[in-house]
N, C-alpha and C positions, 0 to 999 in steps of 0.2 A: 392429478385428476385427469379430466379429458384432455385430448390433444389440443383443443382450442385454448387451453390455459397455458400454452407454451409457445415457443417460437417456430413451430412446425411450418414449413413452407412448401413441401413437396406435393400438396394437394391443391395448389393455386393454379389459376388458368393464365397461360401466356399463348398468344397467337402470333409469333414472329413470322409465320408464313404469310400473313396478310401484309406485313411491311415489305417483305422480300418481293411479294407479288406486285406491290405498288411501284417498285423500282424497275420493273420490267418494261421495256419500250419495244413496240407500242403496248399499252395496257388495254386489255380486251374491253374494258368498260368505257372507253372514251376519255375525254379530258378531265372530267370530274372524279373519275374512279380512283386514281392514285391517292389523292388527298383523303378521300373517304376511307379507303382501306388502311392507310397509314394511321389516321386519327383513331380509327376503331382499335387497331392493334396497340397503339400507345395508350389509349383510354383504358382498355382492359388490363394492360400491363400495370398501369398506375393503380387501378382498383386492387390488383393483387399485391402491389407494394404497400398500399394502405392496410390491407388485411394482415400482412406480415408485421407491420408496425403495430397494429392494434394488438396482435397476439403477444408481441415481444415487449412493448412498452406498457400495455394496460393489463392484458390477461395474465401474462407471465408474472408481473408484479403482484397481481391480485392472488395468484396461486401462492406466491411467497408470503404474502400477508396472511393468508389462511394458515399457512404452516407456522407463522409467528404466533398466531392465536393459540397454538398448542402449548406454548411455554407456560403461561399462567394456568392453563388447565392442568398441565402436567404437575405444576407446583401444588395445585389443590389436591390432585390425586396422590401425590407423594405425602402430603400432610395427612390425608385420610388413611393411607397405608401405615404411616407412623402411628397414628392413633390405634388402628387395628392391632398392630404389633405390640403396642403398649398394653392394650387390654389383654392380649394373649399372654404376655409376660406376667401381668397381674394375676390372671387366672391360674397360671402354673405355680406361682409363689403361694397363692391361697391354698392350692391343693396340697403343697408341701407342708404348709402350716397346719392345715387340718389333720394331716397324717401324723405330724410330730406332736400335736396337742393331745392325742389319745393313744399313748403308748400301751403296749400289752400289759395286763395286770400281773404283779409279782406273786410268788407263792405265799399263801397266808401264814402269818406268824402263829406259833403255838399259843393256845389259850392259857392265861395265868392260873396258878393254883388257887383253890378256894381261900378267900381271905387275903389274897395278895393283890396289890394294886397293879394295874397294867403297866408294863414297862414302857417308858418313853422311847419312841423310835427316833433314833438319830438319823438324819438324812444321809442316804447313801451317796456315794460318789456318782453312781449312775443317775440318780434323781437330779443331782445338781447339774450334771452335764445335759440332761434332757431339758431342764428348765432354761438353761443358757441357750440351748438350741432353739427352743420355742421363742425365747425373747429375741434372738437374732432374726429368726424367720418372720416374726411379727414386724420387726423394724424393716425387713425387706419388703413385706407386704405394704406397710405404710408408705415407703418410698415409691413402690411401684404404683400404688393408688394415686399418689401425688403426680407421678409422671403421666399416668393415664389421663388424669384430669387436665393436666397442662396440654397434652397431645390432643385431647378432645376439643379444648378451647381453640388451639391453633388450627385444627382441621376445620372447625366451623368458620373461623375467621378467614383463613386463607382460601378455602374452597368457595366461600361466599363472595369474597372479594374478587377472586379470579373469575367466577361466573359472571359477576356484575361487570367487571372490566371487559371481558370478552364480548358479552352479549350487548351491553349498552354503550361501550366505548370502542374497543379495538375492532370488533367484527363489523359494527355499524359504520365506523369511519372508513374501514377498508372497502366495504361494499359501496358506500356513497362515492368514494374516490374512483372506484372502478366504473361505476355507472356514469359518472361525469365524463371520464375518459372515453367511454363507449359512445356517449352522445356526441362528444367532440368529433370522433371519427365519422359518425353518420353524417354530421354537418359537413365535414370535409368532402365526403362522397357527393353530397347533395349540391355543393357549391363549386365543385372542381371545374366544371365546364364554363363557369362564369368568372373564374379568377384570371386576372391578367397573366399570372405566372404560368398558367396551364400551357400556353403556346410554347413557352421555352421548355417546359417539361416534355411536351410531346415532340418537339424538335430534337431533344436530346436522346430520344428513343431510337436507336439505330442498331438493331440486331444484325449480325453478319450471317446468320444461318436461319433457315426455316425450321430447323429441328429443335424440339424441346425434350427429346429423350431418345434412348437407344432404339425403341420401336419405330420412331419416325425415320431413322436411317434405313430400317428394313423396308419401309414403305417406299422410300426413294429408290432403293435397289430394285424392288419389284416393278417399279414403273419405268425402269430403264428401257424396256423394249416395247412399252405401250405407246401407241400413237407414233410409232417410229416413222421418221421421214426418210424416204429412199434417197440417199445422197448420190446414187448413181443413176438417177432417173434420166430419161432422154426426152422429157417434156420440154420443148423449146418454144412453146406458144408464148404469145405476147404477155399473158398474165401469169406465167409460170412462177416467176419470182415473187409476185404479190401473194399468190396462193400459198407458196412455201412459207412466207412470213406469217400468213394466217395460221398455218399448221403449228409453227413454233410458238406463236402466241397462245393458241388453244392448249398446246401441250403444257406450257408453263402454268396457265390458269388452272388446268385440271389437277396438276400436281399440288399446287398450293392450296386449292380448294379441298382436296382429299386430306392433306395434312391438317388443315384447319378443322375439318370434321373429326378427324381422329383425336385431335387435342381437346375438342369440346366433349367428345364421348368419354375420354378419360377423366375429364373434370366432373362430368355429370355423375360418375360413380360415387364421388365423395360429397356431392352437393348437400345431401341431407344432414351431414355432420360438419359443415364448414364452420358454423357458429355454435352449434349445440348438439345434444344427443339425448336419448332417453335416459342413459346412465347419469348424465349431468343433472337432468331434471330430478331424478330420484334422489341424488345426493343432496341437492339443495332442499328438497322437501323434508328429508330426514334431518338435515341440519336445522331447519326452521323449527322442527318439533322439539328440539332440545333447548331452544331459546325462550325465555320468559318475557323479554321486552317486546311489546307489541310493535313498536316502530321498526325494530330490527327484523322481526318476523315478516312484516310487510315488505321490507327491502329484499330479503332473501327470496321471497315468493316471486319477486319481479326480475330476478337475475336470469333464469331461463325463460324463454317465451312460453306463453300458455299453450297447451297441446293443440287447441283449435287454431291459434295464430300460427304456430309452427307449421301445421299441416297445410294451411292456406298458402303461406309463402313458399314452402317447399314444392307444393303442387304447381304453383304458377311458374316458379323458376324451372322446374323439370319440364313443364309444357313448352316454355320458351326454348330450352335447350333442344328438345325433341323437334320443335318446329324448325329451328335453324338447321339442324342436321338434315331434315327432309328437304328444306329449300336448297341446301348445298347439293344434295343428290339430284334434285330436279335440274339445278343449274348444270351439273355435270352431264346430265342426260342431253341437255341442249348442246353442250360442248361436243359430246360424242356425235350428235347428229351433224354438227358443222364439220367435224373432223372427217366423217364419212363423205360429206359433200366435197370436201377438199381432195380427199383421196380419189373420189370418182372423177373429179375434174382432171387430176393428174393422169389417171388411167386413160381418159378420153384424149388428153393432151399428148400422151405418148403415141396413141394411135394416129392422131392428127399429124404429129411431127414425123412419124414414120411414113405416113401417106404422102406428105409434102416432099419429104426427102426422095421418095420413090419417083414422084413426078419430076422433080428437079433433075434427078439422074437421067431419066428417059429423055427429057428435053435437051440435056447437055449431050447425051450420046447420039441423039437424032437417028437412032437405028430404025430403018423402015420395017425391019422384021419384028421389032418390039415397040410398036407405037403406044402412045398413051390412049387407053380405052376410055369410052364415055363412062363406063361403070366406075373407073378409077377417079375420074373427075367428079362424078356425083358423090362418091364416097368421101372424097376430100371436102367437098362443099358441105355435105351433111355433117361430118365430124366438126367442121369449123363452126357451123351454126349451133351445133349441140354444145361445143365448148364455150362459145360466147354466151349462150343461154345459161349454162351451168355457172359460169363466172358471174353473170348478172344476178342470178339467184343467190349465190354464195355471198357476193358483195352486199346484197340487200340484207341478208341475215346478219352479216358482221356489222353493218351500219345500224341495224336494229339493236344489237347488243350494246353498241356504243351510244345509243340515243340518249342525249343529256336531259331530255325532258322527262323521261321515265314513263311516257304515255304508252309506248309500244309494249305489248304483252311480254315479249321475251327480252326486253332491255335489261342490261346488267343492273341498273339502278332498281328496277322493279323486282327482278328475280333474286338478287343477292344483297344489294345495299339495304333495301327496306327491311328484310328479315334480320340482317345483321344489326341494324340499329335497334330493332325491336328486342333483339337479344341483349344488346347493351343496356337498354332500359330495364329489362328484367333483372340483370345483374345488379344494377343500381338499386332497384326497389327491394331486392333481397336483403339489403342492409337494414331495411326497416324492421326486420325481425328482431333487431337488437334493442329497440326502444318501444315505448308504449304508444298506443294510438293517440293519446293526448299530445305527446311530444312530437309525433309525426305531423300533427296538424299545424305545428308552429315552425316546421321546416319547409322551406321552398326548394324543391328539387329542380335543378336545371338539366334538362335532358338533351341528348344530341339532336340537332335539328335535321329534318329531312328536306331535301330539295323539293320545292313545290313543282307541280301539285301532287306529287306522289305521296300516298299514305302508307303507314306501316300496318302490317297485319294486326287486327285487333281481336282475333278469335280467342286467344289465350291471355290477353292483357287483363290485369286487374283494373278497377275503375279509374284510379289516378293515372295509370299508364295510358289508358285510352284518352284521357283528357290531355296528357302530355303529347300524345301522338297527333291529336287534333286532325283526324283523318279528313282529307278533302274529297277523295274519291275512293271507291272500293278497289282493293288490289286483287285481281284475278289470279288463279293458279298459273304457274308457268306453262307456256304452250307445250302441247304434247310433242315429243320428239318426232313421231311419225309425220305429223303435220308440218313440222319444221324442216323436214328433209325433202319435202315435195319439190321437185324441180321440173 
């Protein structure tokens, strides 16, 4: 059947880039960012692990159980075919009997002379043979009729028993078992973050590469010359090394953020068919129509989500994926602005270093013919003030990114962590598509917590997601890059 009824795993989401990002020192988001990034990566990885387990241990087994239901049905079909063949054999034998029982008339015997008694006709050898043939054919017809009657009785019994066994026992039992397993995994997703074992599970998630596919390697290769740091720069200003560290940090963050976006985009392509599909719904609708048992019919109708329910969850999950992608792009725009600030500082630093070197050389040479001019001193002072101002501005922006409170508009917590956690919640809520609304009401979902007082974006959240987020303050859109670059 559908791929969800197997152990397929190549459509699941993994974000190793977030873990690798969390290991980079310094991390652009400040002291709380590494744990948040790692936990998100580990959480999403565990959700994908549970999805593969669900498919392998529950859905794949259910697919096999459905195949096993074919055995009694096939037995019933074979019995019906045997009856049809027996009736066909009877029909053929009856046709032969009918043909043999009406042989062609023989030539009439001559009439007796007047006064003579008719001569008694002695049976001819041909008549005897014909009678024997008819008798044999009649016996064949009687035997065939008996076989047909037995085949009919067997067909009615076996087909009836197989239909009853499949519809009221085997199919019902398999579907109930599958739905119980499905509910179990939804509960695992709901309670994952509240289980003591989760910390150990998350700690054990240690990917060694940001890449999740060949295309990710191409992304890394294409980024090799982006945000390039000039290793031969001649900026020898006081803050040159610190600004270079900023640039390396920004470059690493931009690469991992781009990889995360790419991985989410690839996942979103398959989002609508992670748990179900139109073909699967149609298949179960047709299967339910062949079943007479009402209880089994009801169960089969609940296997795929109702079209309205599916559309609601798919729409919400797609919106969360899209929002996260947009937030990543906004965050990368902020990074680009900071990278441009850092480059501008280095360019000014090079000019300042060159101007200072020129003054130092003239002072050392003490050549009266080439004295230090006032313009040169003013230029050096102006460049130094400009470099100091640019560094102060850049340092302020970097501190804003690392703001642990999340109150500042361009803080990493607000521009990236918040949307990321909203995305995690959407992935968790998407599992609700597997169970009924009544069952969901009895499940308590434990969502990832957001550092106070930052709220998660609620624009695309479903009602229970909004409750889980418990927004304390509205989250504004990330600051425009143009404003962020003002120095």
